[in-house]
C-alpha positions as CSV (number, residue, x, y, z in Angstrom):
1,M,0.0,0.0,0.0
2,G,1.3,3.4,-0.9
3,S,1.9,6.0,1.7
4,I,-0.8,8.6,2.4
5,A,0.3,12.1,1.2
6,P,0.7,14.6,4.1
7,T,-2.1,17.1,4.5
8,I,-0.2,19.6,6.5
9,V,2.6,22.0,5.9
10,P,5.6,19.9,7.1
11,P,8.3,21.2,9.5
12,G,10.6,23.5,7.5
13,G,8.0,23.7,4.7
14,L,7.5,26.7,2.4
15,V,4.5,29.0,2.9
16,L,3.3,31.6,0.5
17,V,2.1,34.7,2.3
18,T,0.3,37.2,0.1
19,G,0.7,40.9,0.8
20,V,3.6,40.1,3.2
21,N,4.4,43.8,3.8
22,G,1.0,44.3,5.4
23,F,0.5,44.5,9.2
24,L,-0.9,41.1,9.9
25,A,0.9,39.3,7.0
26,S,4.3,40.6,8.2
27,H,3.6,39.2,11.7
28,L,2.5,35.9,10.3
29,A,5.7,35.7,8.3
30,L,7.8,36.5,11.4
31,N,6.0,33.8,13.4
32,L,6.4,31.3,10.6
33,L,10.1,32.0,10.5
34,E,10.3,31.7,14.3
35,H,8.7,28.3,14.1
36,G,11.2,27.1,11.5
37,Y,9.2,27.5,8.3
38,K,10.3,29.1,5.1
39,V,8.4,32.1,3.8
40,R,7.8,33.4,0.3
41,G,5.9,36.7,0.3
42,T,4.2,38.6,-2.4
43,V,4.5,42.4,-2.6
44,R,3.3,44.9,-5.2
45,S,6.6,46.7,-5.8
46,Q,10.3,46.2,-5.5
47,E,10.4,49.1,-3.0
48,K,8.1,47.1,-0.7
49,A,10.1,44.0,-1.2
50,D,13.3,45.7,-0.1
51,W,12.0,47.1,3.2
52,I,10.0,44.1,4.2
53,T,13.1,41.9,3.5
54,D,15.1,44.3,5.7
55,A,12.6,43.9,8.5
56,M,12.6,40.1,8.4
57,K,16.4,39.8,8.1
58,K,16.9,42.1,11.1
59,R,15.0,39.7,13.3
60,Y,16.0,36.4,11.6
61,A,19.2,36.9,9.7
62,E,19.6,33.3,8.6
63,A,15.9,32.6,8.0
64,A,14.6,31.5,4.6
65,F,12.6,34.5,3.5
66,E,12.1,35.6,-0.1
67,T,9.7,37.9,-2.0
68,V,8.0,37.9,-5.4
69,V,6.7,41.1,-6.9
70,V,3.1,40.7,-8.1
71,P,2.1,44.2,-9.2
72,N,-1.6,43.3,-9.8
73,I,-3.0,40.3,-8.0
74,S,-6.3,40.6,-9.9
75,V,-5.0,39.7,-13.3
76,P,-5.3,36.0,-14.5
77,G,-2.2,34.0,-13.6
78,A,-0.9,36.6,-11.2
79,F,0.2,33.9,-8.7
80,S,1.3,31.2,-11.1
81,G,5.0,31.9,-10.5
82,A,4.8,32.7,-6.8
83,I,2.9,29.6,-5.9
84,R,5.3,27.1,-7.5
85,G,6.6,24.5,-5.0
86,V,5.0,25.9,-1.9
87,D,3.5,23.6,0.8
88,G,0.9,26.1,2.1
89,V,-0.8,29.3,1.2
90,A,-1.9,32.1,3.5
91,H,-3.9,34.6,1.4
92,V,-3.8,37.7,3.6
93,A,-3.7,40.4,0.9
94,T,-6.8,42.5,0.6
95,D,-8.0,46.0,-0.3
96,L,-7.6,48.2,2.7
97,S,-8.1,51.5,0.9
98,F,-11.6,51.9,2.4
99,G,-12.8,53.1,-0.9
100,S,-16.5,53.6,-1.3
101,D,-16.9,52.3,-4.9
102,P,-17.6,48.5,-4.7
103,N,-16.6,48.1,-8.3
104,K,-13.1,49.2,-7.5
105,V,-12.8,47.3,-4.2
106,I,-14.9,44.2,-4.2
107,T,-14.7,43.1,-7.8
108,P,-10.9,43.1,-8.1
109,M,-10.4,41.3,-4.8
110,L,-12.9,38.5,-5.8
111,E,-10.9,38.1,-9.0
112,A,-7.7,37.9,-7.0
113,L,-9.2,35.2,-4.8
114,R,-10.2,33.1,-7.7
115,N,-6.7,33.6,-9.3
116,I,-4.9,32.3,-6.2
117,L,-7.3,29.4,-5.6
118,E,-7.0,28.3,-9.2
119,S,-3.2,28.5,-9.0
120,A,-3.2,26.6,-5.7
121,T,-5.5,23.9,-7.2
122,N,-3.1,23.4,-10.1
123,E,0.0,23.3,-7.9
124,P,0.5,19.7,-6.7
125,S,2.7,20.7,-3.8
126,V,0.0,22.8,-2.0
127,K,-1.3,20.9,1.0
128,R,-3.0,23.7,3.0
129,F,-4.7,27.0,2.2
130,V,-5.8,29.5,4.8
131,L,-7.8,32.6,4.0
132,T,-7.6,35.7,6.1
133,S,-11.3,36.6,6.4
134,S,-12.6,39.0,9.1
135,A,-15.0,39.0,12.0
136,I,-17.1,41.4,10.0
137,A,-17.8,38.5,7.7
138,A,-19.8,37.1,10.7
139,L,-21.3,40.2,12.0
140,T,-21.3,44.0,11.6
141,P,-20.9,45.5,15.1
142,Q,-24.2,46.5,16.6
143,P,-23.6,48.4,19.9
144,E,-25.7,47.6,22.9
145,K,-27.2,44.5,21.3
146,E,-26.7,41.1,22.9
147,I,-25.8,38.9,20.0
148,H,-24.1,35.6,20.0
149,V,-21.6,34.8,17.3
150,D,-20.2,31.4,16.4
151,T,-18.8,29.7,13.4
152,N,-22.2,29.4,11.7
153,T,-22.8,33.2,11.9
154,W,-22.6,35.0,8.6
155,N,-23.1,38.7,7.7
156,D,-24.9,37.9,4.5
157,S,-27.1,41.0,4.9
158,S,-24.0,43.1,4.2
159,I,-23.3,41.8,0.7
160,Q,-25.8,43.8,-1.3
161,R,-25.7,47.0,0.8
162,P,-22.8,48.8,-0.9
163,W,-24.2,48.2,-4.4
164,R,-26.6,51.0,-4.3
165,P,-26.4,53.3,-7.3
166,A,-23.8,56.0,-7.5
167,P,-22.7,58.5,-6.3
168,Y,-20.5,56.6,-3.9
169,E,-20.5,58.7,-0.8
170,P,-17.4,58.4,1.4
171,E,-19.5,57.0,4.3
172,R,-20.3,53.9,2.2
173,C,-16.7,52.7,2.7
174,W,-17.7,50.7,5.8
175,D,-20.5,48.9,3.9
176,V,-18.1,48.2,1.1
177,Y,-15.5,46.7,3.5
178,A,-18.1,44.5,5.2
179,A,-19.4,43.3,1.9
180,L,-15.8,42.7,0.6
181,K,-14.9,40.4,3.5
182,T,-18.2,38.6,3.6
183,S,-18.3,38.1,-0.2
184,T,-14.7,37.0,-0.3
185,E,-15.2,34.3,2.4
186,R,-18.4,33.1,0.8
187,E,-16.7,32.8,-2.6
188,F,-13.8,31.0,-0.9
189,W,-16.0,28.2,0.6
190,K,-18.0,28.0,-2.6
191,F,-14.9,27.3,-4.6
192,I,-13.7,24.7,-2.1
193,Q,-17.1,22.9,-2.2
194,E,-17.5,23.0,-6.0
195,N,-13.9,22.2,-7.0
196,K,-12.8,19.9,-4.2
197,P,-9.1,20.7,-4.4
198,A,-6.5,18.4,-3.0
199,F,-5.5,20.8,-0.3
200,I,-7.2,21.4,3.0
201,A,-8.8,24.8,3.5
202,N,-9.4,27.0,6.6
203,A,-10.3,30.6,7.3
204,V,-9.3,32.9,10.2
205,L,-11.7,35.7,11.1
206,P,-9.8,38.4,13.1
207,D,-11.5,41.5,14.4
208,F,-9.6,44.8,15.2
209,I,-5.9,43.8,15.2
210,V,-3.6,45.3,17.7
211,G,0.2,45.0,17.9
212,P,3.6,46.6,17.1
213,I,4.3,48.0,13.6
214,I,7.5,46.3,12.5
215,H,9.0,48.9,10.1
216,A,9.1,52.6,9.6
217,K,7.6,52.2,6.1
218,Q,4.8,50.0,7.1
219,N,1.4,51.6,7.0
220,G,0.3,49.7,10.1
221,S,-3.4,49.2,9.4
222,T,-5.4,49.3,12.6
223,G,-2.1,49.4,14.6
224,R,-1.5,52.7,13.0
225,W,-4.6,54.3,14.5
226,V,-3.5,53.2,17.9
227,K,0.0,54.4,17.5
228,E,-1.1,57.8,16.1
229,F,-3.4,58.4,19.1
230,F,-0.7,57.4,21.6
231,D,2.0,59.6,20.0
232,D,-0.3,62.6,19.6
233,P,-3.4,62.5,21.8
234,I,-4.4,66.1,20.9
235,N,-4.6,65.7,17.2
236,Y,-5.2,62.1,16.5
237,Y,-7.9,60.8,18.8
238,K,-10.8,61.2,16.4
239,P,-10.4,58.0,14.4
240,L,-10.7,55.8,17.5
241,Q,-13.3,58.0,19.1
242,G,-15.6,57.5,16.1
243,F,-14.8,53.8,15.7
244,I,-17.8,51.6,16.4
245,P,-17.0,49.4,19.5
246,R,-16.1,45.9,18.6
247,H,-13.7,43.1,19.6
248,F,-9.9,43.2,19.3
249,V,-7.3,40.6,18.8
250,D,-3.5,40.6,19.3
251,V,-1.6,40.3,16.1
252,T,0.5,37.4,17.3
253,D,-2.6,35.5,18.4
254,A,-4.1,36.0,14.9
255,S,-0.8,34.9,13.3
256,L,-0.7,31.7,15.4
257,L,-4.2,30.8,14.4
258,H,-3.1,31.0,10.8
259,I,-0.2,28.8,11.5
260,A,-2.5,26.3,13.2
261,S,-4.7,26.3,10.1
262,L,-1.6,25.4,8.0
263,T,0.1,22.9,10.2
264,H,-2.3,21.0,12.5
265,K,-3.8,17.9,11.1
266,D,-7.1,18.2,12.9
267,V,-7.8,21.7,11.7
268,Q,-9.8,21.2,8.6
269,N,-12.5,23.2,6.9
270,E,-12.8,25.5,9.9
271,R,-13.7,29.1,10.5
272,L,-11.5,30.3,13.4
273,L,-12.9,33.3,15.2
274,A,-10.1,35.6,16.4
275,C,-11.9,37.9,18.9
276,A,-10.3,38.4,22.3
277,G,-12.8,40.8,23.9
278,P,-14.7,44.0,23.4
279,F,-13.4,47.6,23.5
280,N,-14.5,51.2,23.0
281,F,-12.9,54.6,22.9
282,N,-12.6,54.7,26.7
283,S,-10.8,51.4,26.8
284,W,-7.9,52.9,24.8
285,L,-7.8,55.9,27.2
286,S,-7.6,53.6,30.2
287,V,-4.5,51.8,28.9
288,F,-2.8,54.9,27.6
289,R,-3.1,56.7,31.0
290,Q,-1.4,53.7,32.6
291,I,1.4,53.6,30.0
292,D,2.1,57.3,30.0
293,P,0.1,59.3,32.6
294,A,1.9,62.6,31.8
295,K,0.4,63.0,28.3
296,P,-2.7,65.3,27.8
297,W,-5.2,62.6,27.3
298,P,-8.8,63.6,26.6
299,A,-11.5,62.8,29.1
300,D,-13.5,59.7,28.9
301,D,-16.4,60.0,26.4
302,P,-19.6,59.6,28.5
303,D,-21.6,58.9,25.3
304,Q,-19.6,55.9,24.3
305,V,-21.6,52.7,23.7
306,H,-20.5,49.1,24.2
307,D,-20.2,46.0,22.1
308,R,-22.2,43.5,24.1
309,S,-21.9,40.6,21.6
310,T,-20.5,37.3,22.8
311,V,-18.2,35.2,20.5
312,D,-17.6,31.5,20.8
313,T,-13.9,31.3,20.6
314,R,-13.4,28.0,22.4
315,R,-11.8,26.3,19.4
316,S,-9.4,29.3,18.8
317,K,-8.4,29.2,22.5
318,E,-7.8,25.5,22.3
319,L,-5.4,26.0,19.4
320,L,-3.6,28.9,21.1
321,R,-2.9,26.6,24.1
322,R,-0.9,24.4,21.8
323,Y,1.5,27.3,21.5
324,S,1.7,27.7,25.3
325,R,-0.7,30.6,25.3
326,P,-3.3,30.1,28.1
327,D,-5.8,32.5,26.5
328,F,-5.9,35.4,24.1
329,T,-3.4,38.2,24.9
330,P,-5.0,40.7,27.2
331,F,-6.0,44.1,25.8
332,F,-3.5,46.0,28.0
333,D,-0.6,43.9,26.8
334,S,-1.5,44.2,23.1
335,V,-2.0,47.9,23.3
336,R,1.3,48.4,25.2
337,E,3.2,46.5,22.6
338,N,1.5,48.5,19.8
339,C,2.5,51.8,21.5
340,L,6.0,51.0,22.9
341,N,7.5,48.3,20.7
342,S,6.7,49.5,17.2
343,D,9.6,50.5,15.0
344,P,11.1,53.6,16.8
345,E,11.5,55.3,13.4
346,W,7.8,54.9,12.6
347,K,5.8,58.2,12.6
348,R,2.7,59.4,10.9
349,S,4.6,61.9,8.7
350,N,6.1,58.9,6.9
351,F,2.7,58.6,5.2
352,P,1.7,62.0,3.6
C-alpha cells in the first residue's frame, strides 16, 4: 500500500504569504520563521520587497525569506510563479483602501481570490490554504445588542448593501468593507465545495488587530490608528473615538491561528474566530493613561456605547494553548506592545 500524502505543511515547509508587507501578514511571516518554516511573500513593488526583507532579516538573519513582486493580484495567472513549489498558502492580501466604490474594491479582490485558488488547485505541492477573512464576515458590530456569534454566523445582509447606485458617498466605505470580507469568504468556501481541491482549507476571522508596527515604512493598518493616538493625543484621537465598538485581537494570536490552520492535522474546513474581547474609545484611554500618565489625554467620552456581543472562541483558544498561550493576549498587553514596541522610526509623517 502506498503512503498517504501529508495534508499539513511539514516542518521546514515553504509557505506563500500574500501581501507580506501588510500589518498582519508581516507578523504571520515572522511567526512562521520563528517556528522554522520558510516564507515566500508577495508584494506589489520592489520598494516594498526591499524594506520588508530588511525587516525580516533584522529579526531572523539566517531565516529563509524571499519575496516575489506581483504588481496586480487581480490579473489572471498573477500567482502562477509565486505559488510554485509551496506547501501552504496564506492569502492575507486584501484591499484596505476603504474606498466607497464596490466596483473598484470588491470586484478586483474577488478576481484575486479566484486567481490564487485556481493557482493553488493546479500546484500539486500545495497541502493547505488559509484565508484571512474578518470578524465582520460574521457580524457587523451592533452596539448595545446582545448577539451571540459562532462559526455558523454570517453577515450575508451586508453583501448587497454597498451596491446602491452612485454617487458613492465616502461613508459607504464601511458597507463596502463588510461586503468585501463577507463576499470573499463566501466565494472561498463556494470554490472549495465546487472544485474539491486536493488541499485542506481553513479561514481565520480576526477583528480589530492590535500590535507593534514592524518597520518605519509599514502603514500599520489598525495598529497605525492606535500608535497615532498614543503619539499625539491632541490631534489624532478622532479616528478611534468615532470607531464603532467591537472586539480586538492581538496580532501574534491572529498569526498563530493562521499557523495552526496550516500545520495542525485536525484543523480542517474550519472558521476560526479571532476575537479576544470588546473595547470602545474609553478602553484605549484607560490603557494609555497607565502607560504614560503625563500626556494630555482627553477625558472619557460619556456617550460611548459598548459591544455586548459574545463570541464562541473555544476552538481558537484550544489552538492557542498548543502554542503555550493560556488564552488570548489581554487588551492592555496588546496595546502596550503597539505603543511602545513599534519600530522607533515609525511616525505618521512617513505617510503624507
